LUMBATOR-315136 format. One record per residue: x, y, z of N, C-alpha, C, CB in turn; residue number from 0. Coordinates in steps of 0.05 Angstrom, whole numbers. Atoms other than C-alpha are relative to their C-alpha. Glycine has a CB too. Example, Ala and Ser with C-alpha at 12.3 -4.5 7.8 and 13.67 -1.06 7.14 Angstrom:
ATOM;n_px;n_py;n_pz;ca_px;ca_py;ca_pz;c_px;c_py;c_pz;cb_px;cb_py;cb_pz;nr
ATOM;18;-24;0;246;-90;156;18;24;0;-20;1;25;0
ATOM;-16;-24;-1;273;-21;143;-15;22;14;9;9;-29;1
***
This chain:
ATOM;n_px;n_py;n_pz;ca_px;ca_py;ca_pz;c_px;c_py;c_pz;cb_px;cb_py;cb_pz;nr
ATOM;14;-18;9;2;-2;-12;14;20;17;-30;-4;2;0
ATOM;-23;-22;3;38;65;-13;-17;21;18;10;12;-37;1
ATOM;9;-28;-25;31;139;23;-20;9;-12;23;29;6;2
ATOM;39;-13;7;-41;176;29;13;22;25;-44;-29;12;3
ATOM;-4;-34;-16;-38;250;40;-28;9;-2;24;29;-18;4
ATOM;21;-21;-3;-93;296;52;7;27;-11;-7;4;28;5
ATOM;-4;-30;6;-93;356;17;-8;22;14;-9;5;-21;6
ATOM;15;-29;-32;-110;418;74;24;22;-10;9;-12;54;7
ATOM;-8;-27;5;-103;494;54;39;0;-13;-7;17;34;8
ATOM;-18;-2;16;-49;476;6;26;-21;4;6;27;2;9
ATOM;-18;13;-16;-10;429;45;-5;-30;-10;-5;7;32;10
ATOM;5;42;13;-1;344;26;-2;-4;29;33;-27;-21;11
ATOM;-7;5;-28;-9;318;110;-7;-30;-11;-19;17;28;12
ATOM;3;24;-2;8;257;109;-17;-12;11;16;-8;7;13
ATOM;20;24;-15;-47;197;136;11;-8;28;-2;-32;-18;14
ATOM;-13;20;-18;-33;168;201;10;-20;10;-4;-3;6;15
ATOM;-9;20;15;-34;110;175;28;-5;-16;-18;-1;-17;16
ATOM;-28;-3;14;15;125;137;22;3;20;1;25;-20;17
ATOM;-21;-6;-18;63;153;187;1;-15;23;0;24;6;18
ATOM;-13;13;-17;54;104;238;12;-30;-13;-18;-2;23;19
ATOM;-11;37;24;64;34;174;38;17;3;-23;-2;-61;20
ATOM;-25;4;2;142;66;184;10;-14;21;13;23;-3;21
ATOM;-9;21;-21;143;28;250;12;-20;-10;-20;-12;16;22
ATOM;-17;16;4;188;-31;253;-16;-29;-3;20;3;19;23
ATOM;7;17;-2;148;-104;240;12;-18;-9;-18;2;-4;24
ATOM;16;26;25;180;-149;205;22;-23;26;17;0;-56;25
ATOM;-9;17;-12;194;-185;280;-18;-24;-7;3;7;27;26
ATOM;16;2;-3;132;-202;276;-17;-10;-31;-2;21;14;27
ATOM;12;6;35;117;-210;191;21;-14;-22;-8;33;-17;28
ATOM;-20;12;19;181;-241;174;-11;-30;0;34;2;9;29
ATOM;12;34;-6;157;-313;214;-30;-1;-15;-5;-8;40;30
ATOM;26;10;19;89;-301;184;4;-2;-17;-21;10;-4;31
ATOM;-15;0;28;119;-299;113;4;-23;-7;25;11;-1;32
ATOM;-15;24;-1;156;-358;133;-19;-21;2;18;-1;22;33
ATOM;8;25;-13;104;-400;168;-27;3;-19;-2;-2;38;34
ATOM;26;7;22;54;-378;110;18;-22;-26;-16;38;-18;35
ATOM;-25;26;10;107;-411;62;2;-26;0;20;-1;11;36
ATOM;8;23;-2;110;-468;98;-21;-21;-5;2;0;15;37
ATOM;29;17;-4;45;-486;107;-11;0;-33;-27;20;25;38
ATOM;10;3;18;28;-474;35;19;-31;-25;-2;31;-7;39
ATOM;-12;34;11;80;-532;10;-12;-21;18;40;-5;2;40
ATOM;17;30;-15;55;-581;67;-25;-2;-10;-5;0;37;41
ATOM;18;9;18;-5;-571;34;-2;-7;-33;-13;15;5;42
ATOM;-9;18;32;13;-586;-35;10;-26;4;26;14;-20;43
ATOM;-8;25;-6;47;-636;-16;-13;-25;3;10;2;17;44
ATOM;15;14;-15;-12;-665;18;-24;-12;-29;-14;22;29;45
ATOM;19;-2;24;-49;-660;-51;-4;-33;-13;14;23;-24;46
ATOM;-6;17;11;-58;-725;-76;1;4;-25;-11;-17;5;47
ATOM;2;-9;33;-39;-732;-158;3;19;-4;-21;-3;-16;48
ATOM;-13;-30;13;-10;-661;-154;19;0;-14;10;18;17;49
ATOM;-19;-12;21;23;-644;-216;27;6;3;-9;23;-7;50
ATOM;-23;-16;0;67;-593;-205;33;-11;13;-10;25;15;51
ATOM;-32;-1;-5;134;-601;-193;18;9;29;8;18;-21;52
ATOM;-8;-15;-39;180;-590;-122;1;33;-13;48;-14;23;53
ATOM;-9;-32;14;209;-525;-168;-27;11;-2;17;0;-36;54
ATOM;29;-30;0;134;-502;-185;-10;3;33;-41;-14;-24;55
ATOM;15;-6;-26;110;-511;-114;13;17;10;-3;-21;19;56
ATOM;-24;-18;-3;168;-476;-87;1;28;-6;18;-9;-13;57
ATOM;8;-30;16;160;-415;-134;-21;6;16;-10;0;-35;58
ATOM;30;-7;-18;92;-415;-119;0;8;35;-20;-32;-1;59
ATOM;8;5;-30;100;-418;-43;10;37;-4;22;-30;26;60
ATOM;-4;-25;-21;145;-355;-43;-22;36;-13;47;7;-2;61
ATOM;14;-14;0;86;-305;-62;-33;-7;13;5;7;-22;62
ATOM;18;6;-7;34;-344;-31;-12;32;28;8;-33;8;63
ATOM;1;-28;-19;39;-279;27;-20;17;-13;29;17;1;64
ATOM;15;-25;15;4;-236;-29;-33;-9;0;12;6;-37;65
ATOM;23;14;4;-54;-284;-34;-17;8;34;9;-38;-8;66
ATOM;17;6;-32;-68;-294;45;-7;32;2;23;-17;34;67
ATOM;0;-39;-9;-58;-210;53;-30;3;-20;40;28;-20;68
ATOM;18;-13;17;-99;-202;-5;-35;-2;22;2;-21;-36;69
ATOM;21;20;-9;-158;-252;19;-4;17;34;14;-42;-2;70
ATOM;-3;-12;-31;-144;-214;95;-4;28;-10;33;-5;19;71
ATOM;4;-29;-1;-152;-142;67;-37;6;-9;26;16;-25;72
ATOM;38;7;2;-221;-168;37;-19;-5;22;-7;-27;-15;73
ATOM;10;-2;-35;-246;-195;102;-4;21;20;18;-13;15;74
ATOM;2;-23;-13;-225;-135;131;-22;24;-6;24;9;-2;75
ATOM;20;-11;17;-266;-99;80;-28;-3;7;3;-10;-23;76
ATOM;29;12;-3;-332;-131;89;-14;13;28;3;-35;2;77
ATOM;9;0;-31;-333;-133;166;2;27;10;19;-18;20;78
ATOM;-5;-29;-13;-312;-60;176;-24;18;-12;32;15;-10;79
ATOM;29;-13;29;-373;-39;121;-19;-11;20;-4;-19;-43;80
ATOM;19;4;-9;-417;-82;166;-2;13;27;-2;-25;-2;81
ATOM;-7;-10;-33;-397;-55;237;-9;30;-11;40;-3;17;82
ATOM;5;-12;4;-406;5;205;-29;15;-3;12;-5;-9;83
ATOM;41;8;-1;-486;-10;183;-6;-2;21;-16;-27;-11;84
ATOM;-4;5;-24;-484;-35;238;-19;20;27;31;5;-1;85
ATOM;11;-15;-9;-487;17;279;-14;25;-6;11;0;12;86
ATOM;11;-23;15;-520;73;236;-29;-22;-4;21;13;-32;87
ATOM;42;16;4;-589;14;241;12;-25;-4;-29;10;-35;88
ATOM;-1;21;12;-611;-41;224;20;-20;-22;-18;6;-6;89
ATOM;-18;10;26;-565;-89;178;18;-32;9;28;30;-9;90
ATOM;4;30;-8;-572;-163;168;27;-8;-25;-41;-17;-6;91
ATOM;-26;3;7;-495;-181;135;-10;-41;-11;26;9;33;92
ATOM;-4;22;3;-516;-254;131;-18;1;-35;-11;-18;28;93
ATOM;17;1;22;-570;-230;61;18;9;-12;-26;12;-2;94
ATOM;-22;-6;19;-510;-189;46;9;-25;-18;26;11;18;95
ATOM;-16;4;2;-464;-240;41;-6;-35;-20;11;6;26;96
ATOM;4;28;4;-510;-299;20;13;-18;-22;-25;-3;-2;97
ATOM;-6;8;24;-486;-306;-56;22;-11;12;2;19;-23;98
ATOM;-19;5;3;-422;-306;-28;7;-19;19;11;19;-3;99
ATOM;0;18;-26;-419;-360;27;-16;-28;-16;-22;17;32;100
ATOM;9;19;17;-454;-400;-32;9;1;-30;-26;-1;3;101
ATOM;-16;-5;19;-407;-384;-83;13;-39;-6;25;28;13;102
ATOM;-9;21;16;-379;-449;-123;39;-2;9;-11;9;-36;103
ATOM;-35;-3;1;-301;-425;-110;-7;0;42;20;44;-25;104
ATOM;-5;8;-19;-284;-452;-37;16;24;12;10;-25;-4;105
ATOM;0;-8;-14;-250;-400;-28;-6;38;6;17;-14;4;106
ATOM;23;-20;2;-295;-343;-36;-18;-10;29;-19;-3;-32;107
ATOM;5;14;-29;-336;-385;12;14;4;27;4;-25;-2;108
ATOM;-28;-14;-18;-278;-377;58;4;17;19;15;12;-12;109
ATOM;-4;-40;-19;-273;-302;69;-26;-2;1;14;39;-19;110
ATOM;20;-11;-13;-345;-295;67;-8;-10;31;-21;-4;-19;111
ATOM;2;16;-23;-354;-348;125;16;12;18;7;-27;-2;112
ATOM;-15;-10;-30;-300;-320;165;-8;19;13;26;7;0;113
ATOM;18;-28;-14;-331;-251;157;-18;7;19;-14;8;-14;114
ATOM;21;-5;-18;-389;-259;179;4;-9;21;-21;-7;-5;115
ATOM;-3;16;-26;-363;-301;234;10;23;18;22;-29;-2;116
ATOM;-18;-16;-8;-315;-244;254;-23;27;-3;31;-2;-18;117
ATOM;21;-20;7;-380;-190;242;-16;-9;23;-16;-1;-30;118
ATOM;12;8;-19;-414;-233;292;9;14;27;3;-27;-2;119
ATOM;-7;-6;-33;-374;-235;342;4;28;14;27;-12;7;120
ATOM;-4;-35;-13;-357;-156;342;-22;2;1;15;28;-16;121
ATOM;37;-5;-6;-437;-146;337;4;-3;31;-27;-29;-16;122
ATOM;5;11;-34;-433;-185;414;16;16;13;8;-33;9;123
ATOM;-13;-5;-28;-376;-153;443;-8;27;0;34;-5;5;124
ATOM;14;-15;-2;-405;-91;422;-31;4;22;-1;0;-23;125
ATOM;25;0;-21;-478;-98;454;6;-5;25;-21;-19;-6;126
ATOM;-11;4;-26;-446;-123;512;8;30;26;27;-17;-10;127
ATOM;3;-25;-16;-424;-54;526;-34;9;16;10;25;-24;128
ATOM;24;-8;-10;-499;-42;547;-8;24;-14;1;4;28;129
ATOM;15;-30;3;-536;30;537;26;8;-21;-5;25;35;130
ATOM;-6;-12;14;-497;60;478;-5;23;-14;2;-11;-6;131
ATOM;16;-8;20;-503;117;436;28;14;-20;-28;22;14;132
ATOM;-19;11;34;-472;112;362;0;35;-3;-25;-26;-37;133
ATOM;-4;-26;8;-440;184;343;2;13;-27;17;5;12;134
ATOM;-15;-9;24;-399;188;287;6;-36;-11;34;24;9;135
ATOM;-3;20;2;-376;134;244;26;9;-23;-27;-17;-4;136
ATOM;-16;-16;22;-311;140;190;4;31;-3;-13;-7;-24;137
ATOM;5;-30;-6;-301;204;219;30;19;-8;-9;4;36;138
ATOM;-22;-12;6;-246;249;193;17;17;12;-3;8;-15;139
ATOM;-14;-20;-21;-203;287;231;34;9;-8;0;-16;32;140
ATOM;-26;-11;9;-140;333;214;13;31;16;-4;5;-32;141
ATOM;-6;-19;-11;-91;364;251;31;17;-13;0;-11;26;142
ATOM;-19;-21;21;-53;423;207;20;7;12;-12;28;-9;143
ATOM;-24;-27;-12;-6;456;256;24;-31;6;-15;27;44;144
ATOM;-17;28;4;23;376;263;17;-22;-19;-11;-11;5;145
ATOM;-4;14;28;15;353;192;-3;-19;-4;18;-1;-9;146
ATOM;8;25;0;-27;298;197;-31;-11;-6;8;-8;24;147
ATOM;32;14;-3;-94;267;187;-8;-21;-8;-19;12;-11;148
ATOM;11;37;0;-142;208;181;-19;-4;6;11;-21;16;149
ATOM;27;-4;1;-202;184;191;-11;-26;14;-9;5;-31;150
ATOM;-3;23;-15;-218;132;247;-32;-10;-3;11;8;33;151
ATOM;11;18;4;-272;74;252;-24;12;5;8;-20;12;152
ATOM;21;-2;-17;-326;98;308;7;25;14;-5;-24;17;153
ATOM;2;-14;-26;-347;146;367;-27;-8;19;1;31;-7;154
ATOM;27;-2;-24;-391;134;416;-7;6;26;-8;-16;4;155
ATOM;11;-2;-28;-416;146;476;-4;-20;20;-21;9;-2;156
ATOM;-11;28;-17;-403;97;535;-9;5;27;34;-6;2;157
ATOM;-5;-3;-25;-433;107;602;9;26;8;16;-17;7;158
ATOM;6;-37;4;-431;185;590;34;6;-8;-13;23;41;159
ATOM;-21;-6;4;-358;173;571;1;3;-41;19;-23;18;160
ATOM;7;2;27;-341;188;492;23;-22;-4;0;30;-19;161
ATOM;-23;15;23;-303;131;453;15;-2;-13;1;-8;-11;162
ATOM;-3;3;22;-262;133;406;3;-39;-7;24;21;-4;163
ATOM;-13;33;18;-249;58;363;1;0;-21;-15;-25;0;164
ATOM;-17;19;32;-214;25;312;-14;-28;1;43;-9;3;165
ATOM;-2;20;9;-233;-35;283;19;-20;-3;-6;5;-15;166
ATOM;-30;17;21;-172;-82;268;-3;-30;-6;34;0;19;167
ATOM;2;39;0;-162;-158;245;28;-5;11;-4;-20;-37;168
ATOM;-22;16;-12;-95;-183;270;-3;-16;18;16;11;9;169
ATOM;-8;27;-14;-62;-241;305;0;16;26;32;-17;-10;170
ATOM;-10;-12;-19;-42;-192;368;-9;31;3;27;-4;-4;171
ATOM;6;-37;-2;-52;-121;391;28;8;-2;-16;16;32;172
ATOM;-27;-19;-3;9;-65;374;0;23;11;11;8;-23;173
ATOM;9;-25;-21;28;-8;408;3;27;-31;33;7;37;174
ATOM;8;-23;12;31;24;338;-36;3;-5;16;-1;-28;175
ATOM;18;-4;-4;-40;19;346;-12;29;20;-4;-23;4;176
ATOM;-10;-15;-17;-38;60;404;4;39;-12;27;-17;6;177
ATOM;-10;-33;17;0;119;365;-24;8;-8;22;-1;-31;178
ATOM;22;-10;20;-53;115;317;-31;15;13;-8;-28;-17;179
ATOM;27;-11;-14;-116;125;361;10;29;12;-12;-23;27;180
ATOM;-3;-23;-8;-80;181;394;8;25;-12;11;-2;14;181
ATOM;-6;-18;16;-57;216;342;-38;12;-11;24;-15;-25;182
ATOM;27;-19;11;-140;224;318;-9;12;29;-29;-22;-17;183
ATOM;5;-3;-25;-153;227;389;7;38;5;21;-24;18;184
ATOM;-13;-27;-4;-112;292;396;-5;23;-30;35;-7;7;185
ATOM;4;-21;25;-127;315;323;-37;9;7;7;-20;-39;186
ATOM;31;-1;-8;-203;313;342;-5;21;20;-11;-28;12;187
ATOM;-9;-26;-18;-187;356;405;8;29;-13;25;-8;18;188
ATOM;-2;-25;18;-160;407;359;-11;9;-6;6;3;-16;189
ATOM;4;-11;21;-199;416;312;-35;22;20;-3;-29;-33;190
ATOM;33;-10;-20;-253;426;372;-22;9;-5;0;18;16;191
ATOM;17;-1;12;-301;401;335;-25;-4;15;3;-12;-18;192
ATOM;28;-4;-16;-377;409;351;-12;-23;-14;-18;32;-4;193
ATOM;16;28;11;-424;342;340;-38;16;3;9;-37;30;194
ATOM;41;3;-13;-502;342;332;-17;-20;2;-22;14;-15;195
ATOM;16;29;4;-538;290;356;-30;10;13;18;-31;21;196
ATOM;14;2;-11;-603;287;369;-15;38;4;12;-17;22;197
ATOM;2;-19;5;-607;363;349;11;26;27;-26;-2;-11;198
ATOM;-18;-13;-24;-555;378;411;21;-1;-7;0;-10;26;199
ATOM;-14;-4;9;-507;411;399;28;-5;24;-9;23;-12;200
ATOM;-10;-3;-21;-443;390;447;26;0;-6;-7;-15;18;201
ATOM;-29;2;13;-370;397;450;14;-27;15;20;30;7;202
ATOM;-12;26;-19;-335;324;464;26;-2;-7;-14;-30;-4;203
ATOM;-31;6;-6;-264;315;491;-7;-30;-2;15;12;34;204
ATOM;1;20;10;-245;237;480;7;-5;32;16;-7;-28;205
ATOM;-1;10;-28;-252;196;548;19;-16;-7;-24;-13;15;206
ATOM;-18;21;-7;-217;131;526;-7;-8;-33;-8;-24;30;207
ATOM;-3;14;24;-189;105;462;7;-29;-2;18;13;-14;208
ATOM;6;28;-1;-199;35;445;10;-20;-32;-35;0;6;209
ATOM;1;8;28;-193;-13;385;-6;-28;11;28;6;-22;210
ATOM;21;16;-3;-237;-74;384;21;-27;-27;-39;21;-9;211
ATOM;-9;16;21;-195;-132;349;-12;-22;-11;19;-8;6;212
ATOM;13;28;9;-219;-192;312;15;-13;-11;-22;-1;-18;213
ATOM;-28;32;-1;-182;-255;310;-14;-22;-21;2;-24;42;214
ATOM;9;14;30;-183;-286;246;7;-30;10;21;12;-33;215
ATOM;-4;25;-6;-157;-354;282;-29;-6;9;23;-5;19;216
ATOM;24;8;-23;-209;-349;347;-22;6;-9;-1;12;27;217
ATOM;31;-4;14;-265;-320;305;-15;13;29;-19;-37;-14;218
ATOM;16;-12;-24;-274;-280;375;10;35;-5;10;-17;37;219
ATOM;-4;-26;0;-267;-202;384;0;6;20;-13;13;-12;220
ATOM;-14;-13;-28;-228;-168;443;5;36;-4;37;-17;5;221
ATOM;-3;-28;-12;-222;-102;469;19;0;12;-18;9;15;222
ATOM;-37;-21;-15;-154;-58;482;-7;26;9;32;12;-28;223
ATOM;5;-32;-16;-156;10;520;25;9;-4;-9;3;35;224
ATOM;-29;-14;-5;-94;43;500;0;25;9;16;3;-23;225
ATOM;-4;-19;-23;-69;89;555;-21;-4;21;-2;30;-9;226
ATOM;20;12;-30;-115;56;602;11;-1;22;-12;-29;1;227
ATOM;-8;6;-34;-104;46;687;13;-23;-18;-28;-8;33;228
ATOM;-5;20;0;-82;-23;649;25;-2;-11;-17;-12;-9;229
ATOM;-21;0;15;-35;-16;598;18;5;1;1;6;-12;230
ATOM;-30;-9;-6;30;19;626;13;29;-15;18;-25;-11;231
ATOM;-4;-41;18;23;77;572;-5;13;-2;1;13;-16;232
ATOM;24;-42;-5;-12;150;586;4;2;-39;30;49;31;233
ATOM;5;-16;24;-35;173;516;21;23;-12;-26;13;7;234
ATOM;-20;-23;8;8;229;524;16;-17;-11;14;20;21;235
ATOM;-32;14;20;67;187;503;-12;-22;-12;32;-14;22;236
ATOM;2;0;26;35;158;454;-1;12;-22;-9;-5;-3;237
ATOM;2;-23;8;19;212;425;31;12;-10;-14;15;24;238
ATOM;-16;-12;12;87;233;429;24;-23;-22;12;19;24;239
ATOM;-7;16;9;112;171;406;-7;0;-32;-6;-17;15;240
ATOM;12;-3;30;65;179;341;18;31;-21;-43;8;6;241
ATOM;-10;-26;5;99;252;335;26;-3;-14;2;17;25;242
ATOM;-22;3;22;163;225;324;9;-19;-15;18;4;7;243
ATOM;5;9;28;146;177;273;-9;16;-11;-14;-20;-5;244
ATOM;10;-20;33;122;240;228;27;13;2;-35;30;0;245
ATOM;-13;-12;26;181;271;237;16;-18;-9;16;24;3;246
ATOM;-23;18;7;230;215;224;-18;-9;-31;8;-28;28;247
ATOM;19;-4;25;168;206;163;8;16;-14;-27;7;3;248
ATOM;-8;-23;17;177;267;130;30;9;0;-16;24;10;249
ATOM;-34;-4;6;256;266;134;12;-21;-16;18;-1;27;250
ATOM;-15;10;19;262;202;105;-24;-5;-25;17;-28;13;251
ATOM;18;10;18;203;181;65;-16;22;-14;-17;-19;12;252
ATOM;8;-19;9;152;244;50;6;11;-27;4;12;16;253
ATOM;-23;-20;30;155;275;-25;7;23;12;-19;12;-34;254
ATOM;-22;-22;-16;197;322;-32;-12;27;10;25;10;-21;255
ATOM;15;-33;-13;145;389;-36;-9;-8;30;-36;14;-21;256
ATOM;16;6;-33;107;360;29;35;6;21;-20;-49;4;257
ATOM;-22;1;-14;182;348;64;7;35;4;24;-19;-18;258
ATOM;-9;-20;-7;201;413;47;-9;27;7;11;1;-14;259
ATOM;23;-16;-18;142;451;80;3;-11;14;-28;3;-3;260
ATOM;15;3;-37;138;414;144;32;2;-2;-23;-37;20;261
ATOM;-23;-8;-17;220;418;150;7;32;-6;25;-18;-7;262
ATOM;0;-41;-12;205;500;140;-14;-4;19;-16;30;-19;263
ATOM;15;-19;-19;150;505;182;3;-15;25;-31;5;-8;264
ATOM;-2;16;-27;172;454;236;41;12;11;-6;-47;-11;265
ATOM;-39;-6;-4;255;490;226;-7;21;21;25;16;-34;266
***
């Protein structure tokens, strides 16, 4: 995925996820890619009468991670869209995925079934919160002074508190997610955004930043609050870490014009 920028007042502001993408993930990604290649080879060896040669199987294994990545991206998109629609109102994903769940291609069926299971797990986890008020989904935020922008998944009022939430599919929780959510929260409050809900306008600061992680292996959903009392790292520290990545990004990777403008503005 390439770098993404938001044009704001003549500036090219890097997206939050583009900036956090600078964090080193090799410790997790290298074993993941190797494991996929090994699993693919073992699977091909177990197929009775497989005409492929050893060389052909090994060559195919080189790029198997791309297939899995694309499938995961497709599943994540379905689940994200479904959860957004669920927060907006009544939504029945079983109807939307009916054709895919009955598709002759087993890969299509597998993706559809996994998407449906993850959606149901996430929906049930949200409903466990008890009474909540939906405030916004897919909300764009901009912090022009700090040269970044982005879009978070949902804003809810829970027990009188305002929660900023992102939905993630992943095998674990990652510190860059805390940086990402802290950046969204700071941008929201920086803009002094006002929400209209039921004809009542009130300023809302973010009380909690949380990820709802959807695990493709267990098909369960898990909450994590970043910057909370059980985290061990404050939201302020996550934000400081994000700004460090932001600085490194513009120094190392940003487009020439954006980099020059940023360096002049921060110099």
